[in-house]
Structure formats: C-alpha cells, structure tokens
C-alpha positions as a LaTeX table, in Angstrom:
\begin{tabular}{lrrr}
\hline
Residue & $x$ (\AA) & $y$ (\AA) & $z$ (\AA) \\
\hline
Unk1 & 51.05 & 132.94 & 160.18 \\
Unk2 & 51.50 & 129.47 & 158.74 \\
Unk3 & 50.64 & 130.61 & 155.21 \\
Unk4 & 52.84 & 133.70 & 155.54 \\
Unk5 & 55.76 & 131.49 & 156.48 \\
Unk6 & 55.15 & 129.29 & 153.46 \\
Unk7 & 55.06 & 132.34 & 151.18 \\
Unk8 & 58.32 & 133.58 & 152.63 \\
Unk9 & 60.09 & 130.24 & 152.06 \\
Unk10 & 58.63 & 129.97 & 148.55 \\
Unk11 & 59.86 & 133.47 & 147.71 \\
Unk12 & 63.39 & 132.40 & 148.66 \\
Unk13 & 63.14 & 128.94 & 147.08 \\
Unk14 & 62.01 & 129.92 & 143.57 \\
Unk15 & 64.82 & 132.35 & 142.68 \\
Unk16 & 67.37 & 129.99 & 144.26 \\
Unk17 & 66.14 & 127.13 & 142.02 \\
Unk18 & 66.22 & 129.42 & 138.99 \\
Unk19 & 69.80 & 130.37 & 139.78 \\
Unk20 & 70.88 & 126.75 & 140.18 \\
Unk21 & 69.00 & 125.64 & 137.07 \\
Unk22 & 70.63 & 128.40 & 135.05 \\
Unk23 & 74.04 & 127.24 & 136.22 \\
Unk24 & 73.09 & 123.70 & 135.21 \\
Unk25 & 72.19 & 124.78 & 131.70 \\
Unk26 & 75.49 & 126.63 & 131.46 \\
Unk27 & 77.48 & 123.45 & 132.26 \\
Unk28 & 79.16 & 122.25 & 129.00 \\
Unk29 & 78.26 & 118.75 & 127.83 \\
Unk30 & 81.62 & 118.12 & 126.19 \\
Unk31 & 84.79 & 120.03 & 125.50 \\
Unk32 & 85.15 & 121.43 & 121.99 \\
Unk33 & 87.71 & 119.57 & 119.88 \\
Unk34 & 91.02 & 121.30 & 119.27 \\
Unk35 & 91.27 & 122.34 & 115.62 \\
Unk36 & 94.64 & 122.10 & 113.96 \\
Unk37 & 96.04 & 125.52 & 113.15 \\
Unk38 & 98.00 & 126.62 & 110.10 \\
Unk39 & 101.08 & 128.13 & 111.74 \\
Unk40 & 104.33 & 126.20 & 111.28 \\
Unk41 & 106.64 & 126.65 & 114.30 \\
Unk42 & 110.39 & 126.14 & 114.44 \\
Unk43 & 112.38 & 124.59 & 117.25 \\
Unk44 & 112.48 & 125.65 & 120.89 \\
Unk45 & 111.55 & 124.55 & 124.38 \\
Unk46 & 108.00 & 125.90 & 124.15 \\
Unk47 & 105.76 & 127.30 & 121.44 \\
Unk48 & 102.16 & 128.48 & 121.40 \\
Unk49 & 99.68 & 126.25 & 119.65 \\
Unk50 & 97.50 & 127.47 & 116.81 \\
Unk51 & 93.78 & 126.86 & 116.53 \\
Unk52 & 92.93 & 128.20 & 113.09 \\
Unk53 & 90.86 & 126.25 & 110.58 \\
Unk54 & 93.42 & 123.57 & 109.77 \\
Unk55 & 97.10 & 122.82 & 109.42 \\
Unk56 & 98.90 & 123.03 & 106.14 \\
Unk57 & 98.80 & 119.66 & 104.36 \\
Unk58 & 95.88 & 118.64 & 106.56 \\
Unk59 & 94.39 & 116.14 & 104.08 \\
Unk60 & 97.07 & 115.68 & 101.42 \\
Unk61 & 100.80 & 116.26 & 100.86 \\
Unk62 & 102.07 & 119.47 & 99.21 \\
Unk63 & 101.69 & 119.71 & 95.42 \\
Unk64 & 104.16 & 117.51 & 93.51 \\
Unk65 & 107.04 & 119.09 & 91.64 \\
Unk66 & 107.00 & 116.63 & 88.72 \\
Unk67 & 104.67 & 114.23 & 86.87 \\
Unk68 & 105.50 & 111.11 & 88.89 \\
Unk69 & 102.14 & 111.16 & 90.69 \\
Unk70 & 99.96 & 111.45 & 87.59 \\
Unk71 & 97.74 & 108.36 & 87.16 \\
Unk72 & 98.12 & 106.15 & 84.12 \\
Unk73 & 95.80 & 106.95 & 81.21 \\
Unk74 & 92.26 & 105.88 & 82.01 \\
Unk75 & 92.84 & 105.67 & 85.77 \\
Unk76 & 91.23 & 108.18 & 88.17 \\
Unk77 & 93.20 & 110.41 & 90.50 \\
Unk78 & 92.92 & 108.92 & 94.02 \\
Unk79 & 90.93 & 111.01 & 96.46 \\
Unk80 & 92.76 & 112.11 & 99.64 \\
Unk81 & 92.38 & 109.74 & 102.57 \\
Unk82 & 89.60 & 110.79 & 104.98 \\
Unk83 & 90.77 & 112.82 & 107.96 \\
Unk84 & 89.64 & 111.27 & 111.28 \\
Unk85 & 87.35 & 113.48 & 113.35 \\
Unk86 & 89.61 & 112.96 & 116.38 \\
Unk87 & 93.41 & 112.95 & 115.99 \\
Unk88 & 94.83 & 109.44 & 116.34 \\
Unk89 & 97.04 & 109.35 & 119.42 \\
Unk90 & 95.37 & 112.10 & 121.45 \\
Unk91 & 94.12 & 115.67 & 121.18 \\
Unk92 & 97.57 & 117.27 & 121.06 \\
Unk93 & 98.48 & 115.15 & 118.05 \\
Unk94 & 96.06 & 117.37 & 116.14 \\
Unk95 & 98.04 & 120.52 & 116.89 \\
Unk96 & 100.19 & 122.33 & 114.34 \\
Unk97 & 103.69 & 123.55 & 114.85 \\
Unk98 & 105.75 & 122.50 & 117.83 \\
Unk99 & 104.03 & 120.16 & 120.33 \\
Unk100 & 106.10 & 119.89 & 123.52 \\
Unk101 & 105.36 & 119.08 & 127.18 \\
Unk102 & 104.14 & 122.01 & 129.25 \\
Unk103 & 106.89 & 123.17 & 131.58 \\
Unk104 & 109.58 & 120.94 & 130.04 \\
Unk105 & 113.08 & 122.07 & 130.96 \\
Unk106 & 114.83 & 120.32 & 128.08 \\
Unk107 & 115.27 & 122.27 & 124.84 \\
Unk108 & 116.18 & 121.29 & 121.29 \\
Unk109 & 119.75 & 122.28 & 120.50 \\
Unk110 & 120.60 & 123.58 & 117.04 \\
Unk111 & 118.66 & 123.71 & 113.79 \\
Unk112 & 115.91 & 121.15 & 113.15 \\
Unk113 & 114.15 & 122.39 & 110.04 \\
Unk114 & 112.20 & 119.35 & 108.82 \\
Unk115 & 108.56 & 120.21 & 108.16 \\
Unk116 & 107.19 & 117.43 & 110.39 \\
Unk117 & 108.68 & 115.15 & 113.04 \\
Unk118 & 107.86 & 112.91 & 116.01 \\
Unk119 & 109.91 & 111.70 & 118.99 \\
Unk120 & 108.50 & 108.61 & 120.72 \\
Unk121 & 109.39 & 105.97 & 123.28 \\
Unk122 & 109.54 & 102.70 & 121.34 \\
Unk123 & 108.57 & 100.52 & 124.30 \\
Unk124 & 105.76 & 102.53 & 125.93 \\
Unk125 & 104.53 & 104.28 & 122.78 \\
Unk126 & 104.58 & 107.65 & 124.55 \\
Unk127 & 104.99 & 110.57 & 122.15 \\
Unk128 & 107.51 & 112.83 & 123.89 \\
Unk129 & 107.40 & 115.77 & 121.46 \\
Unk130 & 106.40 & 116.46 & 117.88 \\
Unk131 & 106.04 & 119.01 & 115.13 \\
Unk132 & 102.79 & 118.86 & 113.11 \\
Unk133 & 102.64 & 115.07 & 113.64 \\
Unk134 & 99.61 & 114.36 & 111.43 \\
Unk135 & 100.60 & 116.65 & 108.53 \\
Unk136 & 100.31 & 114.55 & 105.40 \\
Unk137 & 103.62 & 114.14 & 103.65 \\
Unk138 & 105.31 & 111.61 & 101.37 \\
Unk139 & 107.42 & 108.83 & 102.90 \\
Unk140 & 109.98 & 108.20 & 100.13 \\
Unk141 & 111.92 & 105.04 & 101.06 \\
Unk142 & 110.63 & 105.04 & 104.64 \\
Unk143 & 107.62 & 103.15 & 103.22 \\
Unk144 & 110.02 & 100.22 & 102.85 \\
Unk145 & 109.64 & 99.72 & 106.62 \\
Unk146 & 105.97 & 98.90 & 105.99 \\
Unk147 & 106.88 & 96.51 & 103.16 \\
Unk148 & 109.48 & 94.87 & 105.41 \\
Unk149 & 106.89 & 94.05 & 108.09 \\
Unk150 & 104.60 & 92.47 & 105.47 \\
Unk151 & 107.53 & 90.41 & 104.15 \\
Unk152 & 108.51 & 89.21 & 107.64 \\
Unk153 & 104.92 & 88.26 & 108.43 \\
Unk154 & 104.19 & 86.43 & 105.17 \\
Unk155 & 107.42 & 85.01 & 103.71 \\
Unk156 & 110.05 & 82.59 & 104.94 \\
Unk157 & 113.49 & 84.17 & 105.09 \\
Unk158 & 115.08 & 81.15 & 103.42 \\
Unk159 & 112.78 & 81.29 & 100.37 \\
Unk160 & 114.74 & 81.72 & 97.14 \\
Unk161 & 113.68 & 84.49 & 94.75 \\
Unk162 & 114.81 & 84.60 & 91.13 \\
Unk163 & 115.65 & 88.09 & 89.89 \\
Unk164 & 114.05 & 89.51 & 86.75 \\
Unk165 & 114.88 & 92.21 & 84.22 \\
Unk166 & 111.93 & 94.19 & 85.55 \\
Unk167 & 113.59 & 94.19 & 88.98 \\
Unk168 & 116.79 & 95.51 & 87.43 \\
Unk169 & 114.89 & 98.23 & 85.52 \\
Unk170 & 113.55 & 99.95 & 88.66 \\
Unk171 & 114.34 & 103.64 & 89.00 \\
Unk172 & 116.45 & 105.11 & 91.76 \\
Unk173 & 118.72 & 103.34 & 94.23 \\
Unk174 & 119.45 & 99.69 & 93.44 \\
Unk175 & 121.56 & 96.97 & 95.05 \\
Unk176 & 122.20 & 94.83 & 91.97 \\
Unk177 & 119.27 & 92.43 & 91.61 \\
Unk178 & 119.43 & 91.07 & 88.05 \\
Unk179 & 117.74 & 88.54 & 85.74 \\
Unk180 & 118.44 & 84.96 & 86.74 \\
Unk181 & 120.08 & 85.91 & 90.04 \\
Unk182 & 119.22 & 83.76 & 93.05 \\
Unk183 & 118.51 & 85.58 & 96.31 \\
Unk184 & 117.02 & 84.56 & 99.61 \\
Unk185 & 114.24 & 86.66 & 101.07 \\
Unk186 & 116.62 & 87.44 & 103.92 \\
Unk187 & 119.24 & 88.86 & 101.56 \\
Unk188 & 116.65 & 90.97 & 99.76 \\
Unk189 & 115.15 & 92.16 & 103.06 \\
Unk190 & 118.54 & 93.27 & 104.40 \\
Unk191 & 119.43 & 94.99 & 101.10 \\
Unk192 & 116.02 & 96.68 & 101.12 \\
Unk193 & 116.59 & 98.24 & 104.55 \\
Unk194 & 120.35 & 98.74 & 104.59 \\
Unk195 & 120.84 & 100.20 & 101.10 \\
Unk196 & 117.26 & 101.10 & 100.13 \\
Unk197 & 117.26 & 98.89 & 97.04 \\
Unk198 & 114.27 & 99.63 & 94.82 \\
Unk199 & 115.10 & 96.50 & 92.83 \\
Unk200 & 114.95 & 94.47 & 96.07 \\
Unk201 & 111.56 & 96.07 & 96.85 \\
Unk202 & 110.21 & 95.06 & 93.45 \\
Unk203 & 111.53 & 91.50 & 93.80 \\
Unk204 & 109.94 & 91.12 & 97.25 \\
Unk205 & 106.66 & 92.58 & 95.97 \\
Unk206 & 106.71 & 89.93 & 93.23 \\
Unk207 & 107.16 & 87.22 & 95.86 \\
Unk208 & 104.11 & 88.60 & 97.69 \\
Unk209 & 101.98 & 88.12 & 94.58 \\
Unk210 & 102.93 & 91.13 & 92.48 \\
Unk211 & 102.96 & 94.89 & 93.01 \\
Unk212 & 99.15 & 95.37 & 93.31 \\
Unk213 & 98.89 & 92.51 & 95.84 \\
Unk214 & 101.87 & 93.81 & 97.81 \\
Unk215 & 100.34 & 97.31 & 97.95 \\
Unk216 & 97.04 & 95.89 & 99.14 \\
Unk217 & 98.82 & 94.04 & 101.94 \\
Unk218 & 100.87 & 97.09 & 102.90 \\
Unk219 & 97.81 & 99.33 & 103.06 \\
Unk220 & 95.85 & 96.71 & 105.00 \\
Unk221 & 98.68 & 96.59 & 107.56 \\
Unk222 & 98.74 & 100.38 & 107.82 \\
Unk223 & 95.01 & 100.37 & 108.53 \\
Unk224 & 95.41 & 97.53 & 111.05 \\
Unk225 & 97.92 & 99.41 & 113.20 \\
Unk226 & 96.06 & 102.74 & 113.03 \\
Unk227 & 98.18 & 104.53 & 110.42 \\
Unk228 & 95.18 & 106.30 & 108.88 \\
Unk229 & 97.24 & 108.97 & 107.08 \\
Unk230 & 99.13 & 106.33 & 105.10 \\
Unk231 & 98.56 & 104.99 & 101.61 \\
Unk232 & 101.38 & 103.23 & 99.77 \\
Unk233 & 101.30 & 103.82 & 96.01 \\
Unk234 & 104.57 & 102.00 & 95.30 \\
Unk235 & 106.34 & 99.30 & 97.34 \\
Unk236 & 109.69 & 101.14 & 97.13 \\
Unk237 & 108.59 & 104.64 & 98.11 \\
Unk238 & 109.01 & 106.13 & 94.63 \\
Unk239 & 106.36 & 108.81 & 94.24 \\
Unk240 & 103.05 & 107.60 & 92.83 \\
Unk241 & 99.38 & 108.60 & 92.65 \\
Unk242 & 97.86 & 108.98 & 96.12 \\
Unk243 & 101.06 & 108.38 & 98.11 \\
Unk244 & 100.57 & 109.70 & 101.64 \\
Unk245 & 101.80 & 109.28 & 105.21 \\
Unk246 & 102.65 & 111.31 & 108.32 \\
Unk247 & 105.41 & 111.43 & 110.91 \\
Unk248 & 102.97 & 109.96 & 113.45 \\
Unk249 & 102.10 & 107.06 & 111.13 \\
Unk250 & 105.71 & 106.20 & 110.35 \\
Unk251 & 106.41 & 106.19 & 114.09 \\
Unk252 & 103.66 & 103.57 & 114.40 \\
Unk253 & 105.17 & 101.54 & 111.56 \\
Unk254 & 108.73 & 101.74 & 112.91 \\
Unk255 & 107.58 & 100.73 & 116.38 \\
Unk256 & 105.69 & 97.74 & 114.93 \\
Unk257 & 108.71 & 96.81 & 112.81 \\
Unk258 & 111.16 & 96.91 & 115.72 \\
Unk259 & 109.13 & 94.20 & 117.45 \\
Unk260 & 110.47 & 91.80 & 114.80 \\
Unk261 & 114.03 & 90.67 & 115.48 \\
Unk262 & 114.66 & 90.24 & 111.74 \\
Unk263 & 113.91 & 93.92 & 111.11 \\
Unk264 & 115.94 & 95.12 & 114.10 \\
Unk265 & 118.88 & 93.00 & 112.95 \\
Unk266 & 118.69 & 94.29 & 109.38 \\
Unk267 & 118.64 & 98.03 & 110.23 \\
Unk268 & 121.46 & 97.53 & 112.73 \\
Unk269 & 123.76 & 95.61 & 110.34 \\
Unk270 & 126.70 & 97.50 & 108.81 \\
Unk271 & 127.36 & 95.24 & 105.79 \\
Unk272 & 126.43 & 91.93 & 104.19 \\
Unk273 & 127.62 & 89.85 & 101.25 \\
Unk274 & 125.17 & 90.08 & 98.34 \\
Unk275 & 125.02 & 87.63 & 95.39 \\
Unk276 & 125.79 & 88.61 & 91.83 \\
Unk277 & 124.01 & 87.35 & 88.70 \\
Unk278 & 125.15 & 86.17 & 85.30 \\
Unk279 & 128.76 & 87.23 & 84.87 \\
Unk280 & 128.54 & 89.88 & 87.59 \\
Unk281 & 130.20 & 88.81 & 90.85 \\
Unk282 & 128.78 & 89.32 & 94.29 \\
Unk283 & 129.82 & 92.24 & 96.47 \\
Unk284 & 129.26 & 93.82 & 99.88 \\
Unk285 & 126.15 & 95.89 & 100.57 \\
Unk286 & 126.95 & 98.63 & 103.10 \\
Unk287 & 124.37 & 100.32 & 105.35 \\
Unk288 & 123.87 & 103.95 & 104.26 \\
Unk289 & 122.64 & 105.22 & 107.66 \\
Unk290 & 125.23 & 107.74 & 108.84 \\
Unk291 & 124.31 & 107.49 & 112.54 \\
Unk292 & 125.06 & 103.76 & 112.72 \\
Unk293 & 128.25 & 103.38 & 114.75 \\
Unk294 & 128.47 & 107.15 & 115.35 \\
Unk295 & 125.56 & 108.02 & 117.65 \\
Unk296 & 125.66 & 106.59 & 121.18 \\
Unk297 & 123.35 & 103.59 & 121.44 \\
Unk298 & 122.03 & 103.88 & 117.86 \\
Unk299 & 120.08 & 100.75 & 116.94 \\
Unk300 & 119.32 & 101.48 & 113.29 \\
Unk301 & 116.89 & 103.21 & 111.00 \\
Unk302 & 116.08 & 104.11 & 107.41 \\
Unk303 & 116.76 & 106.99 & 105.04 \\
Unk304 & 114.77 & 108.24 & 102.07 \\
Unk305 & 114.59 & 110.83 & 99.30 \\
Unk306 & 112.48 & 111.69 & 96.26 \\
Unk307 & 111.95 & 114.99 & 94.50 \\
Unk308 & 108.41 & 115.27 & 95.87 \\
Unk309 & 109.02 & 113.85 & 99.37 \\
Unk310 & 112.39 & 115.59 & 99.84 \\
Unk311 & 114.59 & 114.05 & 102.55 \\
Unk312 & 113.05 & 111.68 & 105.09 \\
Unk313 & 114.51 & 109.79 & 108.05 \\
Unk314 & 113.63 & 107.31 & 110.78 \\
Unk315 & 116.01 & 106.01 & 113.43 \\
Unk316 & 116.21 & 104.78 & 117.01 \\
Unk317 & 118.67 & 104.57 & 119.88 \\
Unk318 & 118.85 & 102.96 & 123.33 \\
Unk319 & 120.33 & 104.34 & 126.53 \\
Unk320 & 119.90 & 102.33 & 129.69 \\
Unk321 & 116.40 & 100.87 & 129.57 \\
Unk322 & 115.00 & 103.63 & 127.35 \\
Unk323 & 114.58 & 103.30 & 123.58 \\
Unk324 & 113.73 & 106.45 & 121.63 \\
Unk325 & 112.77 & 106.72 & 117.94 \\
Unk326 & 112.53 & 109.79 & 115.71 \\
Unk327 & 110.85 & 110.34 & 112.36 \\
Unk328 & 111.55 & 113.39 & 110.18 \\
Unk329 & 109.68 & 114.25 & 106.97 \\
Unk330 & 110.15 & 116.82 & 104.21 \\
Unk331 & 113.59 & 117.88 & 105.33 \\
Unk332 & 116.42 & 119.63 & 103.56 \\
Unk333 & 120.15 & 119.12 & 103.96 \\
Unk334 & 120.84 & 122.76 & 104.81 \\
Unk335 & 121.78 & 123.97 & 107.31 \\
Unk336 & 122.05 & 120.44 & 108.76 \\
Unk337 & 121.75 & 117.01 & 107.11 \\
Unk338 & 118.81 & 114.92 & 108.33 \\
Unk339 & 121.07 & 112.51 & 110.21 \\
Unk340 & 122.35 & 115.47 & 112.24 \\
Unk341 & 118.81 & 116.77 & 112.79 \\
Unk342 & 117.80 & 113.28 & 113.92 \\
Unk343 & 120.67 & 113.12 & 116.42 \\
Unk344 & 119.53 & 116.38 & 117.99 \\
Unk345 & 115.96 & 115.15 & 118.26 \\
Unk346 & 117.22 & 111.92 & 119.85 \\
Unk347 & 119.19 & 113.98 & 122.39 \\
Unk348 & 116.05 & 116.01 & 123.11 \\
Unk349 & 113.98 & 112.83 & 123.50 \\
Unk350 & 116.39 & 111.30 & 126.01 \\
Unk351 & 116.47 & 114.59 & 127.96 \\
Unk352 & 112.65 & 114.63 & 128.13 \\
Unk353 & 112.64 & 110.98 & 129.22 \\
Unk354 & 115.22 & 111.70 & 131.93 \\
Unk355 & 113.20 & 114.54 & 133.43 \\
Unk356 & 110.05 & 112.38 & 133.10 \\
Unk357 & 108.13 & 115.01 & 131.16 \\
Unk358 & 104.47 & 114.31 & 130.57 \\
Unk359 & 103.89 & 112.78 & 127.09 \\
Unk360 & 102.07 & 114.87 & 124.51 \\
Unk361 & 100.45 & 111.85 & 122.85 \\
Unk362 & 100.46 & 108.09 & 122.47 \\
Unk363 & 101.32 & 105.67 & 119.66 \\
Unk364 & 98.27 & 103.44 & 119.35 \\
Unk365 & 98.57 & 99.66 & 119.15 \\
Unk366 & 95.77 & 99.15 & 116.64 \\
Unk367 & 93.25 & 101.02 & 114.53 \\
Unk368 & 90.94 & 103.12 & 116.73 \\
Unk369 & 87.75 & 101.62 & 115.28 \\
Unk370 & 86.75 & 99.19 & 112.55 \\
Unk371 & 86.48 & 101.49 & 109.54 \\
Unk372 & 84.35 & 100.96 & 106.39 \\
Unk373 & 86.38 & 100.28 & 103.27 \\
Unk374 & 86.71 & 102.90 & 100.55 \\
Unk375 & 87.94 & 102.58 & 96.98 \\
Unk376 & 91.19 & 104.54 & 96.78 \\
Unk377 & 91.56 & 104.29 & 93.03 \\
Unk378 & 94.76 & 102.19 & 93.06 \\
Unk379 & 93.44 & 98.77 & 93.93 \\
Unk380 & 93.81 & 99.17 & 97.68 \\
Unk381 & 91.54 & 99.92 & 100.59 \\
Unk382 & 91.85 & 102.62 & 103.19 \\
Unk383 & 90.22 & 103.77 & 106.37 \\
Unk384 & 87.40 & 106.28 & 106.47 \\
Unk385 & 86.38 & 108.59 & 109.25 \\
Unk386 & 85.27 & 106.95 & 112.48 \\
Unk387 & 81.64 & 107.21 & 113.51 \\
Unk388 & 80.76 & 110.55 & 115.01 \\
Unk389 & 81.73 & 110.76 & 118.65 \\
Unk390 & 84.37 & 108.03 & 118.62 \\
Unk391 & 87.76 & 108.56 & 120.20 \\
Unk392 & 90.94 & 107.61 & 118.35 \\
Unk393 & 93.25 & 105.15 & 120.02 \\
Unk394 & 90.69 & 103.56 & 122.36 \\
Unk395 & 88.01 & 101.36 & 120.85 \\
Unk396 & 86.39 & 100.90 & 124.28 \\
Unk397 & 85.58 & 104.59 & 124.61 \\
Unk398 & 82.54 & 105.91 & 122.79 \\
Unk399 & 83.06 & 109.64 & 123.35 \\
Unk400 & 85.92 & 112.09 & 123.89 \\
Unk401 & 87.15 & 112.25 & 127.51 \\
Unk402 & 85.13 & 115.37 & 128.39 \\
Unk403 & 81.99 & 113.83 & 126.92 \\
Unk404 & 82.23 & 110.44 & 128.60 \\
Unk405 & 79.88 & 111.47 & 131.40 \\
Unk406 & 76.23 & 110.56 & 131.35 \\
Unk407 & 73.53 & 113.22 & 131.22 \\
Unk408 & 73.17 & 112.89 & 135.00 \\
Unk409 & 76.95 & 113.23 & 135.39 \\
Unk410 & 76.93 & 116.56 & 133.58 \\
Unk411 & 74.22 & 117.95 & 135.89 \\
Unk412 & 75.21 & 116.03 & 139.02 \\
Unk413 & 76.44 & 118.93 & 141.18 \\
Unk414 & 73.48 & 121.28 & 140.50 \\
Unk415 & 70.97 & 118.45 & 141.06 \\
Unk416 & 72.56 & 117.56 & 144.38 \\
Unk417 & 72.34 & 121.24 & 145.40 \\
Unk418 & 68.67 & 121.38 & 144.41 \\
Unk419 & 67.95 & 118.22 & 146.38 \\
Unk420 & 69.65 & 119.73 & 149.42 \\
Unk421 & 67.58 & 122.91 & 149.17 \\
Unk422 & 64.39 & 120.87 & 148.83 \\
Unk423 & 65.21 & 118.89 & 151.96 \\
Unk424 & 65.91 & 122.08 & 153.93 \\
Unk425 & 62.68 & 123.72 & 152.74 \\
Unk426 & 60.63 & 120.64 & 153.60 \\
Unk427 & 62.22 & 120.46 & 157.05 \\
Unk428 & 61.51 & 124.16 & 157.63 \\
Unk429 & 57.85 & 123.80 & 156.69 \\
Unk430 & 57.46 & 120.72 & 158.89 \\
Unk431 & 59.15 & 122.46 & 161.83 \\
Unk432 & 56.92 & 125.54 & 161.49 \\
Unk433 & 53.78 & 123.37 & 161.36 \\
Unk434 & 54.95 & 121.52 & 164.45 \\
Unk435 & 55.49 & 124.80 & 166.36 \\
Unk436 & 52.09 & 126.09 & 165.21 \\
Unk437 & 50.33 & 122.94 & 166.47 \\
Unk438 & 52.17 & 123.21 & 169.79 \\
Unk439 & 51.11 & 126.84 & 170.12 \\
Unk440 & 47.43 & 126.03 & 169.41 \\
Unk441 & 47.53 & 123.20 & 171.97 \\
Unk442 & 49.01 & 125.57 & 174.57 \\
Unk443 & 46.30 & 128.19 & 173.96 \\
Unk444 & 43.58 & 125.55 & 174.18 \\
Unk445 & 44.94 & 124.29 & 177.49 \\
Unk446 & 45.14 & 127.84 & 178.88 \\
Unk447 & 41.52 & 128.69 & 177.83 \\
\hline
\end{tabular}
C-alpha cells in the first residue's frame, strides 16, 4: 500500500513538473527591441507605428542635391556615424512616422509637413510627441546653436575679435563682419543667433582656435550631451562632408543652450546695434525669427536653410510654468511656412502638457555610455555604438528594461510553483507513512 501510494503521487508529480518546466522555458528572457520602420506618417492624433527593417535616413541624411558635400581632393568621404543599438531617449524614439501618446485627446491642427520633428518640455526633458525623431537630416544654421554653447563655455563675452577678409568672404547670410572691424564676442554671438551670420560664425570659430579646432569642440560637446546623430562639418551650418544631425539631437542642443542666460537673451532679442568697419558705418541687426513677438509666450529660437538641408527651425515658448520647445527638419514652405508649422506644434505640445499625457521619450542629460573614439575623416571624433546590451540614456542600467532581471528573476514564478508542489508531495508521503505506522501498531496491539 505504501509503495502504491508513492507510485500514484509520482505519476502526478512528474507530468506536473514537466508542464511547469515547459512554461519556464517559454518565459522570454528579454523583450525584442523595436525596429524602426520605413513608413513616413503625416499629422494626426494617433498613427500606427511601423516595424519594418529601418526608417528612411536611418544612418545618413538623404542624398545631396549639389556638390557642397564632396570632400576636398585627397580627403576621404566620412563614413556615416554609427547607429546606437538602442535609441537614445527611449524605445519609442526609435519609431518611424508619428510618435504620439497612446490615448491622447489633443490633435495637431493644420498642415505640418516637415520630414522630422520633436516636441519636448525644456525643463523636464520629456518628449511629448515626435515624428521620426532619430532620422538623420542636415541642420543648416541650427548647428549654430551648438557653436553658441561652445562659445559661451570657452570665451569671455567682452573679448574683442578683429574681423578678417576671410570672414567677409563666407557664403550665405552675413551680418557685415569685415577686415579690421572690432567686435566683441557678445556682439558676434548675438548676430550669429539673431540674424544667422555665417561671417560671425567664422569669426567666432577663429577665436576658438580656427575652424578645425572649433569643429572638434562642437562635436565633442555633441557627444558629451548624447547627441550621437550629430556631426558638424562646418561651424555655420553650410553643407559639408559628413554633416548630420536629427530632430532629437537638436532638441538636446537647444535644451542645453537655454540653460545659459546669454543664449536665452540672444535668441529673445529683437534688435541690436552692430559695428561697421573701415568706411562702412554700423547698423541695426534685426532678429529674423517670425514668431518672436507674435506667438504667445515665445522665448526665441533659430531658423535655417540650405539646398541640401531644406528649411529647418527650432523655437520655444512659455505658458505658466511650462516651457515647450519644437525642432523641425527638412521642411518646405508650402503649404505652410516653418514658423507657422512650429506654432501649431507648440500649440499641440501645450495641449498635451495640459492634459498630462504620458511622454513618448526623454531628452537625456549626458551621453548614455562612454563611447570609443572613431576617426570621422574631418579631424573630429564621434561616438560609436554602445556595448551590446547597454541602454541609452541611463549609464547605470546594463540591460534594456525587460532584460534587467536576473536569471532567477526570469524563472521566479515557475520555481516557486515547483517548490510548492515539492513541499505538498513531501508532506503527503510523510502523512501516508505516519498513517501506515499507526495502522501497523494498531494491528499489533489487537493481535
């Protein structure tokens, strides 16, 4: 009887263990990473995400339309910057198309046709909504925000800079820097941001040690703050070999820049007096940002355009205690100018903030991990991919959130169930043996 009981319990125990062990093996160790899809979505309150092989412009901007990005004779073409294994700023920052909060009631009003954009809270760093945030694009003059931070960190605003003919010879928008002219760093910084002076950018780069040194400092800063899609090829934003950024990265840069009162003052200033040179008199430099003084609570921003980058825009506004910033890349003026598109994204951002929608990502405060240096071909250094298994935006976390459990943690529930079954089986066997001994003792006493 005793052995029959044991066989019966064993017959129940073995298949039960097999069932539990099979369930244990079926438990996933870590969630699969979301792969960026190729579908480009337009505006709306909600849009499905795409999980095809990769987004358009995943590792480099679209092909150039002219020869401005061809390297000088004898110089190699820079390789694209490495793409991090995990999207900086969170999993949803790796999505393509429209990235909006699930269940959000607010909707974008009107046409917003820029290829890539980000709406973020300047103070908390919360990304409220985005469109293909890590698509690699060209910054045009928005890269001047990165140069401005380097200038503020390294130069005194009262330093005097002497203009050169090379400054005056710069292509594109200029503010009137000329040979022999005397300018303070402050005047050049304000002209750089208010009127997008390429001559001012060249003069400031010279004060930083020359164009190659300025580019090295700009790219080092981008790496420091976690802007791993960004490589400056020119200090002004004119197209050059290897130029790259993303809407997410420029949101990082603008947020870092707005922490400096000098930058915030410059982008929010409507006009300044600017010195002349030689026989040319001084004149007023007027801010070219069309939302300044027109959009409620607008605090300032930056505009940009090149043939390859198309129209670009960054700007911020404050309502109550909330400060929202928007970045738009590769935009066109039809059907709406970028300033108008930016105002609609700002409205959408404030609506999302009011209804306290869950953020879709986070602007990081520093590079996710210390990255090895790589030769970029233009005298600068850039980040490479993080070690396998690292998570962007949190250097204290070794694995993605779903993989941060130990081996025991992944099998914890099945193991606890097995332990419970073992205890019950052991108790059953002990209880049967006890009853058998009692029965034998009773029979012995009766005989």
